[in-house]
LUMTIMI-26047 format. One record per atom (N, C-alpha, C): residue in three letters; atom name; residue number from 1; z, x, y. Coordinates in Angstrom, 1 decimal, m for minus. Example, Ala and Ser with C-alpha at 12.3 -4.5 7.8 and 13.67 -1.06 7.14 Angstrom:
LUMTIMI-26047
R    r   a    k       z       x       y
R  ALA   N    1     7.8    13.2    m5.7
R  ALA  CA    1     7.8    12.3    m4.5
R  ALA   C    1     7.8    13.2    m3.3
R  SER   N    2     7.1    12.8    m2.2
R  SER  CA    2     7.1    13.7    m1.1
R  SER   C    2     7.9    12.9     0.0
This chain:
LUMTIMI-26047
R    r   a    k       z       x       y
R  UNK   N    1  m223.5    92.7    91.7
R  UNK  CA    1  m222.3    91.9    91.7
R  UNK   C    1  m221.4    92.2    92.9
R  UNK   N    2  m221.6    93.4    93.5
R  UNK  CA    2  m220.8    93.8    94.6
R  UNK   C    2  m220.9    92.7    95.7
R  UNK   N    3  m222.1    92.2    96.0
R  UNK  CA    3  m222.2    91.2    97.0
R  UNK   C    3  m221.5    89.9    96.6
R  UNK   N    4  m221.5    89.5    95.4
R  UNK  CA    4  m220.8    88.3    94.9
R  UNK   C    4  m219.3    88.5    95.1
R  UNK   N    5  m218.8    89.7    94.9
R  UNK  CA    5  m217.3    89.9    95.0
R  UNK   C    5  m217.0    89.9    96.5
R  UNK   N    6  m217.9    90.4    97.4
R  UNK  CA    6  m217.6    90.3    98.8
R  UNK   C    6  m217.6    88.9    99.3
R  UNK   N    7  m218.5    88.1    98.8
R  UNK  CA    7  m218.6    86.7    99.1
R  UNK   C    7  m217.2    86.0    98.7
R  UNK   N    8  m216.8    86.3    97.5
R  UNK  CA    8  m215.5    85.8    97.1
R  UNK   C    8  m214.3    86.2    98.0
R  UNK   N    9  m214.3    87.5    98.4
R  UNK  CA    9  m213.3    88.0    99.3
R  UNK   C    9  m213.3    87.3   100.6
R  UNK   N   10  m214.5    87.1   101.2
R  UNK  CA   10  m214.6    86.4   102.5
R  UNK   C   10  m214.2    85.0   102.4
R  UNK   N   11  m214.7    84.3   101.3
R  UNK  CA   11  m214.3    82.9   101.2
R  UNK   C   11  m212.8    82.7   101.1
R  UNK   N   12  m212.2    83.6   100.3
R  UNK  CA   12  m210.7    83.5   100.2
R  UNK   C   12  m210.0    83.9   101.5
R  UNK   N   13  m210.6    84.8   102.2
R  UNK  CA   13  m210.0    85.1   103.5
R  UNK   C   13  m210.0    83.9   104.5
R  UNK   N   14  m211.2    83.2   104.4
R  UNK  CA   14  m211.3    81.9   105.2
R  UNK   C   14  m210.3    80.9   104.8
R  UNK   N   15  m210.1    80.7   103.5
R  UNK  CA   15  m209.2    79.7   103.0
R  UNK   C   15  m207.8    80.1   103.4
R  UNK   N   16  m207.4    81.4   103.2
R  UNK  CA   16  m206.1    81.9   103.6
R  UNK   C   16  m205.8    81.7   105.0
R  UNK   N   17  m206.8    81.9   105.9
R  UNK  CA   17  m206.5    81.7   107.3
R  UNK   C   17  m206.1    80.2   107.6
R  UNK   N   18  m206.7    79.3   106.9
R  UNK  CA   18  m206.4    77.9   107.1
R  UNK   C   18  m205.0    77.6   106.6
R  UNK   N   19  m204.7    78.1   105.4
R  UNK  CA   19  m203.4    77.8   104.7
R  UNK   C   19  m202.3    78.4   105.6
R  UNK   N   20  m202.5    79.6   106.1
R  UNK  CA   20  m201.4    80.3   106.8
R  UNK   C   20  m201.1    79.6   108.2
R  UNK   N   21  m202.0    78.8   108.7
R  UNK  CA   21  m201.8    78.2   109.9
R  UNK   C   21  m201.3    76.7   109.8
R  UNK   N   22  m201.0    76.3   108.6
R  UNK  CA   22  m200.4    75.0   108.4
R  UNK   C   22  m199.0    75.0   108.0
R  UNK   N   23  m198.2    74.0   108.4
R  UNK  CA   23  m196.8    73.9   108.0
R  UNK   C   23  m196.7    73.5   106.5
R  UNK   N   24  m195.6    73.7   106.0
R  UNK  CA   24  m195.3    73.3   104.6
R  UNK   C   24  m195.6    71.8   104.4
R  UNK   N   25  m195.2    71.0   105.4
R  UNK  CA   25  m195.5    69.6   105.3
R  UNK   C   25  m196.9    69.3   105.3
R  UNK   N   26  m197.7    69.9   106.2
R  UNK  CA   26  m199.1    69.7   106.2
R  UNK   C   26  m199.8    70.2   104.9
R  UNK   N   27  m199.4    71.3   104.4
R  UNK  CA   27  m199.9    71.8   103.1
R  UNK   C   27  m199.7    70.8   102.0
R  UNK   N   28  m198.6    70.1   102.0
R  UNK  CA   28  m198.3    69.2   100.9
R  UNK   C   28  m198.8    67.7   101.1
R  UNK   N   29  m199.2    67.4   102.3
R  UNK  CA   29  m199.6    66.1   102.6
R  UNK   C   29  m200.9    65.7   102.0
R  UNK   N   30  m200.9    64.5   101.4
R  UNK  CA   30  m202.1    63.9   100.8
R  UNK   C   30  m202.5    62.8   101.7
R  UNK   N   31  m203.6    63.0   102.5
R  UNK  CA   31  m204.0    62.0   103.5
R  UNK   C   31  m204.6    60.8   102.8
R  UNK   N   32  m204.7    59.7   103.5
R  UNK  CA   32  m205.4    58.5   102.9
R  UNK   C   32  m206.8    58.8   102.5
R  UNK   N   33  m207.2    58.3   101.4
R  UNK  CA   33  m208.6    58.5   100.9
R  UNK   C   33  m208.8    59.8   100.2
R  UNK   N   34  m207.7    60.6   100.0
R  UNK  CA   34  m207.8    61.9    99.3
R  UNK   C   34  m206.9    61.7    98.1
R  UNK   N   35  m207.2    62.5    97.0
R  UNK  CA   35  m206.3    62.4    95.8
R  UNK   C   35  m205.5    63.7    95.6
R  UNK   N   36  m205.7    64.7    96.6
R  UNK  CA   36  m204.9    65.9    96.5
R  UNK   C   36  m204.6    66.4    97.9
R  UNK   N   37  m204.1    67.6    97.9
R  UNK  CA   37  m203.7    68.2    99.2
R  UNK   C   37  m204.2    69.6    99.3
R  UNK   N   38  m203.9    70.3   100.5
R  UNK  CA   38  m204.4    71.6   100.7
R  UNK   C   38  m203.9    72.6    99.6
R  UNK   N   39  m202.6    72.5    99.3
R  UNK  CA   39  m201.9    73.4    98.4
R  UNK   C   39  m202.6    73.2    97.0
R  UNK   N   40  m202.8    72.0    96.6
R  UNK  CA   40  m203.5    71.8    95.2
R  UNK   C   40  m204.8    72.5    95.2
R  UNK   N   41  m205.6    72.3    96.2
R  UNK  CA   41  m206.9    73.0    96.3
R  UNK   C   41  m206.8    74.5    96.3
R  UNK   N   42  m205.8    75.0    97.0
R  UNK  CA   42  m205.6    76.4    97.1
R  UNK   C   42  m205.2    77.0    95.7
R  UNK   N   43  m204.3    76.4    95.0
R  UNK  CA   43  m203.9    76.8    93.7
R  UNK   C   43  m205.0    76.6    92.7
R  UNK   N   44  m205.8    75.5    92.8
R  UNK  CA   44  m206.9    75.2    91.9
R  UNK   C   44  m207.9    76.3    91.9
R  UNK   N   45  m208.2    76.9    93.1
R  UNK  CA   45  m209.1    78.0    93.2
R  UNK   C   45  m208.6    79.2    92.3
R  UNK   N   46  m207.4    79.5    92.4
R  UNK  CA   46  m206.8    80.6    91.6
R  UNK   C   46  m207.0    80.3    90.1
R  UNK   N   47  m206.7    79.1    89.7
R  UNK  CA   47  m206.7    78.7    88.2
R  UNK   C   47  m208.2    78.7    87.8
R  UNK   N   48  m209.1    78.1    88.5
R  UNK  CA   48  m210.5    78.0    88.1
R  UNK   C   48  m211.1    79.3    87.9
R  UNK   N   49  m210.9    80.2    88.9
R  UNK  CA   49  m211.4    81.6    88.7
R  UNK   C   49  m211.0    82.3    87.5
R  UNK   N   50  m209.7    82.1    87.1
R  UNK  CA   50  m209.2    82.7    85.9
R  UNK   C   50  m209.8    82.1    84.7
R  UNK   N   51  m209.9    80.7    84.7
R  UNK  CA   51  m210.5    80.1    83.5
R  UNK   C   51  m212.0    80.5    83.3
R  UNK   N   52  m212.7    80.4    84.4
R  UNK  CA   52  m214.2    80.8    84.3
R  UNK   C   52  m214.4    82.2    83.9
R  UNK   N   53  m213.7    83.1    84.5
R  UNK  CA   53  m213.9    84.5    84.3
R  UNK   C   53  m213.2    85.1    83.1
R  UNK   N   54  m211.9    84.8    82.9
R  UNK  CA   54  m211.1    85.4    81.9
R  UNK   C   54  m211.0    84.6    80.6
R  UNK   N   55  m210.7    83.4    80.7
R  UNK  CA   55  m210.5    82.6    79.5
R  UNK   C   55  m211.8    82.5    78.7
R  UNK   N   56  m212.9    82.2    79.5
R  UNK  CA   56  m214.2    82.0    78.8
R  UNK   C   56  m214.7    83.4    78.3
R  UNK   N   57  m214.1    84.5    78.7
R  UNK  CA   57  m214.5    85.8    78.2
R  UNK   C   57  m213.5    86.2    77.1
R  UNK   N   58  m212.6    85.3    76.7
R  UNK  CA   58  m211.7    85.6    75.6
R  UNK   C   58  m210.6    86.6    76.0
R  UNK   N   59  m210.3    86.7    77.3
R  UNK  CA   59  m209.3    87.6    77.8
R  UNK   C   59  m208.1    86.8    78.3
R  UNK   N   60  m206.9    87.5    78.3
R  UNK  CA   60  m205.7    86.8    78.8
R  UNK   C   60  m205.8    86.5    80.3
R  UNK   N   61  m205.2    85.4    80.7
R  UNK  CA   61  m205.1    85.0    82.1
R  UNK   C   61  m204.1    85.9    82.8
R  UNK   N   62  m204.3    86.1    84.1
R  UNK  CA   62  m203.5    86.9    84.9
R  UNK   C   62  m202.6    86.0    85.8
R  UNK   N   63  m202.4    84.8    85.3
R  UNK  CA   63  m201.5    83.8    86.0
R  UNK   C   63  m200.6    83.2    85.1
R  UNK   N   64  m199.5    82.6    85.5
R  UNK  CA   64  m198.6    81.9    84.6
R  UNK   C   64  m199.3    80.7    83.9
R  UNK   N   65  m199.1    80.5    82.7
R  UNK  CA   65  m199.9    79.5    81.9
R  UNK   C   65  m199.6    78.1    82.4
R  UNK   N   66  m198.4    77.8    83.0
R  UNK  CA   66  m198.1    76.5    83.4
R  UNK   C   66  m198.9    76.1    84.7
R  UNK   N   67  m199.5    77.1    85.4
R  UNK  CA   67  m200.3    76.8    86.5
R  UNK   C   67  m201.6    76.1    86.0
R  UNK   N   68  m202.1    76.4    84.8
R  UNK  CA   68  m203.3    75.8    84.4
R  UNK   C   68  m203.2    74.3    84.3
R  UNK   N   69  m202.2    73.7    83.7
R  UNK  CA   69  m202.1    72.3    83.6
R  UNK   C   69  m201.9    71.6    85.0
R  UNK   N   70  m201.2    72.3    85.8
R  UNK  CA   70  m200.9    71.8    87.2
R  UNK   C   70  m202.1    71.7    88.1
R  UNK   N   71  m203.0    72.7    87.9
R  UNK  CA   71  m204.0    72.9    89.0
R  UNK   C   71  m205.5    72.9    88.4
R  UNK   N   72  m205.6    72.6    87.1
R  UNK  CA   72  m207.0    72.6    86.6
R  UNK   C   72  m207.7    71.4    87.0
R  UNK   N   73  m209.0    71.4    86.8
R  UNK  CA   73  m209.9    70.2    87.1
R  UNK   C   73  m209.3    69.0    86.4
R  UNK   N   74  m209.2    67.9    87.2
R  UNK  CA   74  m208.7    66.6    86.7
R  UNK   C   74  m207.2    66.4    87.0
R  UNK   N   75  m206.5    67.5    87.4
R  UNK  CA   75  m205.1    67.3    87.6
R  UNK   C   75  m204.9    66.8    89.1
R  UNK   N   76  m203.7    66.4    89.4
R  UNK  CA   76  m203.3    66.0    90.8
R  UNK   C   76  m202.0    66.6    91.1
R  UNK   N   77  m201.7    66.7    92.4
R  UNK  CA   77  m200.4    67.2    92.8
R  UNK   C   77  m199.2    66.4    92.2
R  UNK   N   78  m198.2    67.2    91.7
R  UNK  CA   78  m197.0    66.6    91.1
R  UNK   C   78  m195.8    66.7    92.0
R  UNK   N   79  m196.0    66.3    93.2
R  UNK  CA   79  m194.9    66.5    94.2
R  UNK   C   79  m195.2    67.6    95.1
R  UNK   N   80  m194.2    67.9    96.0
R  UNK  CA   80  m194.4    68.9    97.0
R  UNK   C   80  m193.9    70.3    96.5
R  UNK   N   81  m194.6    71.3    97.0
R  UNK  CA   81  m194.1    72.7    96.7
R  UNK   C   81  m193.3    73.2    97.9
R  UNK   N   82  m192.4    74.0    97.6
R  UNK  CA   82  m191.6    74.7    98.6
R  UNK   C   82  m192.3    76.0    99.1
R  UNK   N   83  m191.8    76.5   100.2
R  UNK  CA   83  m192.4    77.8   100.7
R  UNK   C   83  m192.2    78.9    99.7
R  UNK   N   84  m191.1    78.9    99.0
R  UNK  CA   84  m190.8    79.9    97.9
R  UNK   C   84  m191.8    79.8    96.8
R  UNK   N   85  m192.2    78.5    96.4
R  UNK  CA   85  m193.1    78.3    95.3
R  UNK   C   85  m194.5    78.7    95.7
R  UNK   N   86  m194.8    78.7    97.0
R  UNK  CA   86  m196.2    79.0    97.4
R  UNK   C   86  m196.4    80.6    97.4
R  UNK   N   87  m195.4    81.3    97.6
R  UNK  CA   87  m195.5    82.8    97.7
R  UNK   C   87  m196.3    83.4    96.5
R  UNK   N   88  m195.9    83.1    95.2
R  UNK  CA   88  m196.7    83.7    94.1
R  UNK   C   88  m198.1    83.2    94.1
R  UNK   N   89  m198.4    82.0    94.5
R  UNK  CA   89  m199.8    81.5    94.5
R  UNK   C   89  m200.6    82.3    95.5
R  UNK   N   90  m200.0    82.5    96.7
R  UNK  CA   90  m200.7    83.3    97.7
R  UNK   C   90  m201.0    84.7    97.3
R  UNK   N   91  m200.0    85.3    96.6
R  UNK  CA   91  m200.1    86.7    96.1
R  UNK   C   91  m201.3    86.8    95.1
R  UNK   N   92  m201.3    85.8    94.2
R  UNK  CA   92  m202.4    85.8    93.2
R  UNK   C   92  m203.7    85.5    93.9
R  UNK   N   93  m203.7    84.6    94.8
R  UNK  CA   93  m205.0    84.3    95.5
R  UNK   C   93  m205.6    85.5    96.1
R  UNK   N   94  m204.8    86.4    96.7
R  UNK  CA   94  m205.4    87.6    97.3
R  UNK   C   94  m205.6    88.7    96.3
R  UNK   N   95  m204.7    89.0    95.4
R  UNK  CA   95  m204.8    90.1    94.5
R  UNK   C   95  m205.8    89.9    93.4
R  UNK   N   96  m206.0    88.7    93.0
R  UNK  CA   96  m206.9    88.5    91.8
R  UNK   C   96  m208.4    88.9    92.1
R  UNK   N   97  m208.8    88.9    93.3
R  UNK  CA   97  m210.2    89.3    93.7
R  UNK   C   97  m210.3    90.8    93.4
R  UNK   N   98  m209.4    91.6    93.8
R  UNK  CA   98  m209.5    93.0    93.6
R  UNK   C   98  m209.4    93.3    92.1
R  UNK   N   99  m208.5    92.6    91.4
R  UNK  CA   99  m208.4    92.8    89.9
R  UNK   C   99  m209.7    92.4    89.2
R  UNK   N  100  m210.3    91.3    89.7
R  UNK  CA  100  m211.6    90.9    89.1
R  UNK   C  100  m212.6    92.0    89.3
R  UNK   N  101  m212.7    92.6    90.5
R  UNK  CA  101  m213.7    93.6    90.8
R  UNK   C  101  m213.4    94.8    89.9
R  UNK   N  102  m212.1    95.2    89.8
R  UNK  CA  102  m211.8    96.4    89.0
R  UNK   C  102  m212.1    96.1    87.5
R  UNK   N  103  m211.8    94.9    87.0
R  UNK  CA  103  m212.1    94.6    85.6
R  UNK   C  103  m213.6    94.6    85.4
R  UNK   N  104  m214.3    94.0    86.3
R  UNK  CA  104  m215.8    94.0    86.2
R  UNK   C  104  m216.3    95.4    86.1
R  UNK   N  105  m215.9    96.3    87.0
R  UNK  CA  105  m216.4    97.7    87.0
R  UNK   C  105  m216.0    98.4    85.8
R  UNK   N  106  m214.8    98.0    85.2
R  UNK  CA  106  m214.4    98.7    83.9
R  UNK   C  106  m215.0    98.0    82.7
R  UNK   N  107  m215.9    97.0    82.9
R  UNK  CA  107  m216.6    96.4    81.9
R  UNK   C  107  m215.8    95.8    80.8
R  UNK   N  108  m214.7    95.1    81.2
R  UNK  CA  108  m213.9    94.5    80.2
R  UNK   C  108  m214.4    93.1    79.7
R  UNK   N  109  m215.4    92.6    80.4
R  UNK  CA  109  m216.0    91.3    80.1
R  UNK   C  109  m217.1    91.5    79.1
R  UNK   N  110  m216.8    91.7    77.9
R  UNK  CA  110  m217.8    92.0    76.9
R  UNK   C  110  m218.4    90.7    76.2
R  UNK   N  111  m217.6    89.7    76.1
R  UNK  CA  111  m218.0    88.4    75.4
R  UNK   C  111  m217.9    87.3    76.4
R  UNK   N  112  m218.6    86.2    76.2
R  UNK  CA  112  m218.5    85.1    77.0
R  UNK   C  112  m218.9    83.8    76.3
R  UNK   N  113  m218.0    82.9    76.3
R  UNK  CA  113  m218.2    81.6    75.6
R  UNK   C  113  m219.0    80.7    76.6
R  UNK   N  114  m220.1    80.3    76.2
R  UNK  CA  114  m221.0    79.4    77.0
R  UNK   C  114  m220.2    78.2    77.5
R  UNK   N  115  m220.4    77.8    78.7
R  UNK  CA  115  m219.7    76.7    79.3
R  UNK   C  115  m220.6    75.8    80.2
R  UNK   N  116  m220.7    74.5    79.9
R  UNK  CA  116  m221.5    73.6    80.7
R  UNK   C  116  m220.6    73.1    81.9
R  UNK   N  117  m221.0    73.4    83.1
R  UNK  CA  117  m220.2    73.0    84.2
R  UNK   C  117  m220.5    71.6    84.6
R  UNK   N  118  m219.6    71.0    85.4
R  UNK  CA  118  m219.8    69.6    85.9
R  UNK   C  118  m220.9    69.5    86.9
R  UNK   N  119  m221.4    70.7    87.4
R  UNK  CA  119  m222.6    70.8    88.3
R  UNK   C  119  m223.9    70.6    87.5
R  UNK   N  120  m223.8    70.7    86.2
R  UNK  CA  120  m225.0    70.6    85.4
R  UNK   C  120  m225.6    72.0    85.1
R  UNK   N  121  m224.8    73.0    85.3
R  UNK  CA  121  m225.3    74.4    85.0
R  UNK   C  121  m224.5    75.0    83.9
R  UNK   N  122  m225.2    75.6    83.0
R  UNK  CA  122  m224.5    76.3    81.8
R  UNK   C  122  m224.3    77.7    82.2
R  UNK   N  123  m223.0    78.1    82.1
R  UNK  CA  123  m222.7    79.5    82.3
R  UNK   C  123  m222.7    80.3    80.9
R  UNK   N  124  m223.4    81.4    80.9
R  UNK  CA  124  m223.5    82.1    79.6
R  UNK   C  124  m223.0    83.6    79.7
R  UNK   N  125  m222.6    84.0    80.9
R  UNK  CA  125  m222.1    85.4    81.0
R  UNK   C  125  m221.2    85.5    82.2
R  UNK   N  126  m220.5    86.7    82.4
R  UNK  CA  126  m219.6    86.9    83.4
R  UNK   C  126  m220.3    86.9    84.8
R  UNK   N  127  m221.5    87.4    84.9
R  UNK  CA  127  m222.2    87.4    86.2
R  UNK   C  127  m222.4    86.0    86.7
R  UNK   N  128  m222.9    85.1    85.8
R  UNK  CA  128  m223.1    83.7    86.1
R  UNK   C  128  m221.8    83.0    86.5
R  UNK   N  129  m220.7    83.4    85.8
R  UNK  CA  129  m219.4    82.8    86.1
R  UNK   C  129  m218.9    83.2    87.5
R  UNK   N  130  m219.1    84.5    87.8
R  UNK  CA  130  m218.7    84.9    89.2
R  UNK   C  130  m219.5    84.2    90.2
R  UNK   N  131  m220.8    84.1    90.0
R  UNK  CA  131  m221.7    83.4    91.0
R  UNK   C  131  m221.3    82.0    91.1
R  UNK   N  132  m221.1    81.3    90.0
R  UNK  CA  132  m220.7    79.9    90.0
R  UNK   C  132  m219.4    79.7    90.7
R  UNK   N  133  m218.4    80.6    90.4
R  UNK  CA  133  m217.1    80.5    91.0
R  UNK   C  133  m217.2    80.5    92.5
R  UNK   N  134  m218.1    81.3    93.1
R  UNK  CA  134  m218.3    81.3    94.5
R  UNK   C  134  m218.8    80.0    95.0
R  UNK   N  135  m219.7    79.3    94.3
R  UNK  CA  135  m220.1    78.0    94.7
R  UNK   C  135  m218.9    77.0    94.7
R  UNK   N  136  m218.1    77.1    93.6
R  UNK  CA  136  m216.9    76.3    93.5
R  UNK   C  136  m215.9    76.6    94.6
R  UNK   N  137  m215.7    77.8    95.0
R  UNK  CA  137  m214.8    78.1    96.0
R  UNK   C  137  m215.3    77.6    97.4
R  UNK   N  138  m216.6    77.7    97.6
R  UNK  CA  138  m217.2    77.1    98.9
R  UNK   C  138  m217.0    75.6    98.9
R  UNK   N  139  m217.2    75.0    97.8
R  UNK  CA  139  m216.9    73.5    97.8
R  UNK   C  139  m215.5    73.2    98.2
R  UNK   N  140  m214.5    73.9    97.6
R  UNK  CA  140  m213.1    73.6    97.9
R  UNK   C  140  m212.7    74.1    99.3
R  UNK   N  141  m213.4    75.1    99.8
R  UNK  CA  141  m213.2    75.4   101.2
R  UNK   C  141  m213.5    74.2   102.1
R  UNK   N  142  m214.6    73.6   101.7
R  UNK  CA  142  m215.0    72.4   102.5
R  UNK   C  142  m214.0    71.3   102.3
R  UNK   N  143  m213.4    71.1   101.1
R  UNK  CA  143  m212.4    70.1   101.0
R  UNK   C  143  m211.1    70.4   101.8
R  UNK   N  144  m210.8    71.7   101.8
R  UNK  CA  144  m209.6    72.1   102.5
R  UNK   C  144  m209.8    71.9   104.0
R  UNK   N  145  m211.0    72.2   104.5
R  UNK  CA  145  m211.3    71.9   105.9
R  UNK   C  145  m211.2    70.4   106.3
R  UNK   N  146  m211.7    69.6   105.4
R  UNK  CA  146  m211.7    68.1   105.6
R  UNK   C  146  m210.2    67.7   105.5
R  UNK   N  147  m209.4    68.2   104.6
R  UNK  CA  147  m208.0    67.8   104.5
R  UNK   C  147  m207.3    68.3   105.8
R  UNK   N  148  m207.6    69.4   106.3
R  UNK  CA  148  m206.9    69.9   107.5
R  UNK   C  148  m207.2    69.0   108.7
R  UNK   N  149  m208.4    68.5   108.8
R  UNK  CA  149  m208.7    67.5   109.9
R  UNK   C  149  m208.0    66.2   109.7
R  UNK   N  150  m207.7    65.9   108.5
R  UNK  CA  150  m207.1    64.5   108.2
R  UNK   C  150  m205.5    64.5   108.2
R  UNK   N  151  m204.9    65.7   108.3
R  UNK  CA  151  m203.4    65.7   108.3
R  UNK   C  151  m202.9    65.9   109.7
């Protein structure tokens, strides 16, 4: 799993590099033919990782619960975020990878509720969830890159 955590860290570093180089206006902009923006994708990654790894393991989320409705699959941006509102999302984006690694090493993921993904893959344990989350993060890195070119 160490390699999977390293992949997650690197993917998040790549996403963070894009986010940090865009203005607040660019982060909030929804270009034509898109249904969301860079910020939504950024926050969506935080929420999805928490749902896949923690919620399906029956563990408490390490994010504010209102983020789930705002950034879960099927949601859309509900207006623009301010620079101040972005700060806690960035902090969680970075810190939650280390927390996941620590929690995995401490073996807190004892149970897992099976989950059929929209990719057609059924997740049955935390290892599969972490691996699938990396696929999901790569997909949204691609979306973020496409959004960056469109704004």
